[in-house]
N, C-alpha and C positions, 0 to 999 in steps of 0.2 A: 176416131180412135177407137179401137175394137173391145168389144167387152170381153171381160174378164170372169171367170164362175169363181167366188173365193167363198161362197156362203159356208159350205163345211167343216171350214177350220175356225167360224164363230163359235164363241162361247156366249151363253147367255144367261143372265145373273136367275136365279128363280123366283118365283112372280111371290109377291109379299101376300101373307093372308090379306084375303077380302079386296086385295086389287082386281078390278077389272082388265079377263083376259089381254082386250084390245088396246089399251092405255097400257098393260105391260111390256106386249110385244111392240108398240109403237115407242116408249120410251125404250129399251133394249137395243132397239133397231138405231134414234135416232142417237144416243148415245155412241153407236158402234159407229158410226157417222162421225160425227162432231170429233169423236178420239182417233178417228182415221182407222182404225180398225175395218172398216168398209172402206174401199179407195173408189174413186171418185170413176167412175166408168161402171163399176160393179153389177155385174147382172144379179139382183135379186131371184132366185126360184119360185117360182109360180105358185099361186097361191093355193091350189090343190097340194103339192107338195108340201108347202112347209105345215100347211093345217097337219099332215099326215102327220109330219115330221116332231110334231109336237102334241101331238094330240086335239088339237081346237077343231073349232066348227072354218070351214071357209069364211063365212063372214065374216068374224073376228079376225082374222087375216086380213078382207078385204078394206074392212074400216080400219084397220091400223095402216094399210097402205094408203090406204084414201087419207088421211092424217098427213101422214109422212108428205105426201102430193103435194094435198092444201098449203102444207106449210110451206115448202120448197125443198123439202131434203132431198126427194126421189124425183124423176118423171118420167115417162113412160113414150116409148117411141111406137 
């Protein structure tokens, strides 16, 4: 199945005060996957691009992606 890049259309809720940034990103992406806003096989942006887009450190994005992967929501190929 070909991967389709659809992340540009995805809207993430603002981070709650005091919420860890990696946990916010993880929760938002997880919700998008569960709700079907991120389709199976959709290609996520690179960690660098996502970090730049949301003003996060790359390490924050990597932590969120690692948790999503360990929980079985995404896979890297």
